[in-house]
N, C-alpha and C positions, 0 to 999 in steps of 0.2 A: 459496640458499634464503633466504626472507624470513619472519620470524616474524609470525603474526597478532596483532593486539591482542586483549586479553581479551574485548572486545565482539564482535569478529568471530569469535573461537573459540567463543563461546557458541552461535552459530548451528549450528555443526557438532556440538557436544556435545548439543544439544537434539534433533537430528534423529532420528526413528525412522520405521518404515514407515508408521505412521498419522499421522505429523507431519512431512511434508516441509517444509524450510525454504528454499524458493525463492520469489522474487517474479517477476512476469511482466507483460507488457503485450500487449493485443490492439488491433491497429490495422486499420482498414479503408480500402481505397483504391479510386479510380476510375482505370482505365487512361487514358492520353492519347487524345484524339480520333484516330480513324483507325487505332488499333492493332488488330491482328487477334486471333484466338482463341489465338494462340501467344505472347501477350505475356508471360505468366508463365514459360513455358518459356525464352524469351529472357532474362528477368531472372535466372533461375536459372543459365543458362549464363554469363552475365556475371559473377555472384557466384562461380561455380565457379573462376574464374581467380585468385581470391584465396585460395589453398589454404594460405597461412601466416597464423597469427594472431599478433597482438601482445598485450602485457600489457594488461589481466588475462585476456584470453580464451585465452591459451596456458598458463595455470597450473592445476595440479592440487594438492589438499591432501595432505599427508604428515604422519604422526604420528611425532615423534621425542622420546623420553624424556618422554612425557606432554604435549608441547607440539605445537601445530599450526603447520606452515610451508607456504608456497607454493613449489612446485617447477615449473620449466618442463617441459612435456610434450614430450619430444624425438621422440615418435611421433605427433604430432598428425594427426588425420584429419578433414578438413572434411566428408567425406560422413557421418560419424556425427553431427555437430552440426547440419548444415543438412538439412532434410527437406521433401519435397514431398508434400502431401496434397490430396485433393479431397473436397468435401462430398457426402454421399449426396443423391439427389434427394428433394424438390424444391429443395434448396439454399437454404433460407430462413435467416434469422437464428437461428431456433430450432435448426436443425441445427448451425450454427456454435457456438452457446453450449454445446450438448451435447458437441461435440467438445473444446472448450476445457476443459469440466468433466472429461472423462476424462484429457486430457493433463496437467492440472495436479495430478492425484492421483499421478502417477508420480514416483519418486525420480530424481534425477540420479546418474549413475555417478561415484563418487568416484575411480575409476582414470583418469578423464579430466577436462579442464577443465570447471567446473561451469556449463555453459550449453547451451541448445538453441534453435534458431530453426526455426519451421515456416512454410512458405509455403502458404496454403490457398486453392485456387481453387473456383469453382462457385457463387458468389453471383450473384443476378439482375443483369442488365445488364452481365455481364462483370466485375463488381467482385471483388476478392480481399482476403484478409486475411493478416496475419502475426501469429503468436503466438510471443513470445520470452520464455524464462524463464532466470533466472540466480540463482545461490545468494545468499542474504542475507549470507553470510560475505564475498562479494566486493563487494557494493554495497548501499546502502540505496536507498529509493524515489526520492529526489531525484537521486542519482548515476545510477541507471538511466535516469530520464527525460532527464537531460542527455546520456547517451551515445546514446540513441535519437535525440534531436533533432540531435545532432552529425553523424549520418549522413544527415540530410535536406538538401534544398536549398530556396532561397527562390524558385526559378523552375523551370519544367517542362523547360528545355533543358539545365540543368546535371545532371551525373552525379557521384556520389561513390562511393568504395569502401564496401563493407558495414561494419557496426559493428565486427566483429572485426579489421578490417584498418586501422582508424584509431587511431593513438595517442591515449590519453587521459591527459594529464599530471596531471589532478586526482586520479587514482588513485595511491597510493604506488608500486604496481609499475610504473607507466608513466612514472616520473620517471628522469632520469639519476641515476646513482649519484654521490654526492658523498663527499668525504673524511669519515671518521668523526670525531665531535667528540672533543676532548681529554677527559682524565679530569676535568679542572676544569669543563669545560662540562657534562659529564654530571652531575657532582655539583650543579652549579647548576640544571640542568634538573629533576633529581629534587626538589630542595628547593622550587623554584617550583611544580611539579605538586602537591607535598604540601600546600603552603599553600592551594591551591585545592580539592583533592580532599577533604581532611579535613573542612572546614566543610560540604561538600555531603553527605558521609556522615552528619554529625551532624544536619543539618536533615532528611535523609530518614528517619533513625530517629525523630526527634522527631514527624514526621508520623504514623508508625505508632503511636506511643504516645498522642498527643493525639486520634486518631481516635475513641476510645471515649467522649470527653466533649465534643468540639468541637461547637459549635452555630453555624454560620455558612453562608453560601451556598457556600463553598469545599468541594469534594469531597475526601475523604481516603481513603487505603487502608483497605479492609475496611468501609467504609460501604455498599458495594453489596449489594443483596438477591440471594439465589439465584434464578436464572432457568433456563429450558430451554437457554440458550446455555452454561451453566457446568457441562458434563458432559464425560466422556471421549469422544473422537471416534474414528471409523473412518478408513480411508484413502481413502474415496470422497468426491468433491467435487461441488458444484452451484454453477454460476456464473450470475449474471443481471446485466444492465447496461442503462443507459439514460442519455441525455444530456439536459441542459436548458440554456436560454439563461442565460448569465452575466449579461446585462443584466436579465433578469427577476429573478434573485436579488439583484442590486444594488438594484433598485427596492424589493424587500422590505426590504433593509437600511436604505436611506435613510428609508423610512417608519417603521421601528422604532428607528432609531438604533443599528444593530448592524452588525458587519462581515460580509463574505460568509462567512467561516469560521463565525461564530456562526449565520448563517442556515442554512448547510449542516448544522450540528449539529442545529438545530431541525427541519430537514426529516427528518433520520434519526430524531430522537426521536419525531416524529409517526408515521413509518412503523413504528417499532418498537412504539409503543403500540398502534397498530391491529392489527399482526401478533399481539401477545400477547393482546389483547382477543378476537381471533377464535378463539383457542385457550383462553379462559378462564384465562390464566396471567399476567395483568398483576399484578405485585407492588404492595403499597401504598407501598413506598418507591421513590424514583426510581432508575432505572438510572444507572450511572456508567460513562463512557467514558474509556479512556486515549487521549490524543491526542498523538502524537509531534510534537516541535518540532525543525525542522532547525536545525543550527548551522553549516551550511556557509558562511554569510555572515560568520562570525566567525573562519574559519581556512581555509588552503588545504590542510590535511591531507586525505587520502583515506579510504576505508573508510567505516564507519558513524559519522556525526557527528550524533547526535541526543540530545535529552533528551526529557522528556515532562511533560504536565500531566494531571491528572484533572479531568474536567468532569461536573457533574450534568446529566443530560439532562431532568430535571424531568418524567419520564414519568407521574407521579402527578397532574399538573395537566391537566385536560380542555381548558382554554382555550388555543388555540395561541399567542396573543400574550402571555399571561402566562407560558406555558412558555418562549417565547423570551427574555423579560425575565429569567427566573430563570437561564437558560443564560448570558446575557450577565454577570450578576452573578458566576456561578461562574467562568467563564473569565477575567474581568477580574481577580479576586482572585489566581488562580493565575498569570496572565501578569505582573502587577505584581511578584509575589514573585520570579519566575524571572529577569526582566530585570535585577534588581539583582545577579545573580551573575555571576562570570567564567565562561568556557566550560567549563573542566574541572569547576568546582563544579556547574554545571548538570547535566552528565552524571552526576557522582557522585550528586547529589541524586535525579535521576530513577531511576537504577538501584537505589539503596538503598531508596527508598520502596516499590518493588514487589518487592524481593528475597525477602520471605517467600513469594511465589508459587511459587518453585522447590520449596520444602519442601511447599507445599500440593498441588502437581502430583504429587509422589511419594507423599504420604500420602493423597491424595484429599479432604483437607479443603477444597480450593478449591471443591468442589461446593456445600457449605453456607455457606462463608465466603469468597467471592471478593473479592479486592482490588479488582477492577473487573469489569464485565460483558462488555465488548467493546472492540475497538480501532477507532477512526475516524481515518483519516489523510487529510490534504489535500495533494496533491503539485502544486505549480505547474507550468504547462506553457507552451509557446510561444504567443504571441498571433498571430504571422503564419501565413499559409497555407503549408504545407510540401509538398514533392514528393519522391517516391522514384523516381528514374530516369524522370521524366516522369509518373509516376502521382500524382494528387492525394490527399493524406492527408485523409480525411473525418471519421473519428472515432477517438478514443483512449479505451481503458478499462483501468485498472489491475486486476491479479489478484494478490491478496495471500495472507496465510498465516493459516489457522485453526490453533489449537493445542488441546491438551487443556485443557478448562475455559474455552476461549475459542472456541466452535464457529462463531461468525460474525465476519467481518471486513468492514468497509466502507472502501473507499479511493476518494477523490474526486480526479479529475485534470483540469486545465484544458487546453484547446486552443482557440485562437481565441476566439470568443464562446460557447463551450460548456463545461459542466462535466460530466464523465462519472462517474456513480455506478457503482462496481463492488462487487457483493455476492458474496462467496465464503464458502461454509459447508460443514460436514460434511453430506453428503447425508442421513445417517440422523438426525442430531441436530436438524437444522433442516429439517423437511419443507416442501414447497410454497414454496420460496424465491422462485420467480418472482412470487409475489403481492406481495413487497416492492416491485416495480415499480409496481404499482397503488397501494400504500399510500404510496409516495413521491410519486406524482402527487397523491394526495389531500392529503398534508401541505402541499404548495406551494399548492394551491387554498384550503386552510383558512387559511393565513397571509394569503394575499391578501384573502380575504373578511373575516377578522377586522381587517385594517388598512384595509379599505375601498378596496382597489385592484384587486379582482377581482369578477367578476359571475357566474361560472359555478359551479354546485354541484360538489362533488368527485365523481369517478367511483368508485363502490364495486365492489370486486372480487368475483367469484363463483367458486366452485370449478371451473366449466366454462370459464372465460375463457381464451382463447388467450394464450400469452405474447406481450407486445407487441414490436414490432420495435425493434431497438436505434437 
């Protein structure tokens, strides 16, 4: 058995029926030319030959003396984890998103390894989709994206085993076991970690304290206003997604002197502003987003390797260009501060700065005093065209985690020259989520018009508008 880190264990402790803690990905494929209607069945037959899983896909969680451990499932059953579904007619993207919404609200069985993969056929033109979910205790978003890409090929002729049959050495459970460190090495490691962690704890606590009187572009904990997103949630989910040209967003960034990540935040901010305005619930203070920062580039350790920054979304500013400028100021200050810290200090700083949210979730005070309003993640993806047993991967969309008092989560994932925006929310707390797709389109158009690089007016959503195609 292998003990989970405190961060990974937290995702198991936080999980409830209304708050599943798994992440997922939705991918859409075009079968190879000349393939018949039985292509998906043949794919599943081929995958069925790999009835044994490797770490971490063969691990289930067990609780021992108050601590979580990973234990190998000696009775692993592939048929339980790999599932074949078909869309109801007429098989549009609308039906696919509705199916994903239902599947994402279901808990993973802790008596088994914490993952499931669904192959879904019935899209127009013979296209099909895969929806794969895995518990956040096993992987973070970056690791999950890397695992998925690792099972793809760069050409249509090559075939690879499915994800669960490919060793992934970047996960701690997938590495060869080495000799345990001596007690002197262990003492040295503890001392080194303490020298990095304690300053991070201190700076995180200082952010909480100074939030009440700080006056700068930087966003701090508990400066966020209460919104309709900061409420208790139900177990039902609604998922909406759309992709946009990466080159288009880069063009906006070049014109405004901003990064693509900042442009993405500004697009989300514009969409959120219009959504809240449509419900007459836009607060006077700007919304604050928690933005995870991947630390995988600083270590070869597996599991969850993330810190975070808080970013003002400047939703109180009507002008889209001024709003983007304020977002750049906010993220620049936060990133400049974070980059000066060692990796463990970054992790400790991020966790400590939002640690009071746990108390707020238990007591309910997060509804009126949220540390931030929502999570917006940006997960990098492969730039090359990828194939799955000859089928071309067309589109990729992340499906993340809403929680109590964070009823909406936005995750953005790159693939080729596209960025896929995935909106996942509590179905009851965030009604008409599909309109966010129209509002996202409007936000892009408004930025282009404000910067003088666009000529078309924004498309306004109406209550009767059909959900756009992914």
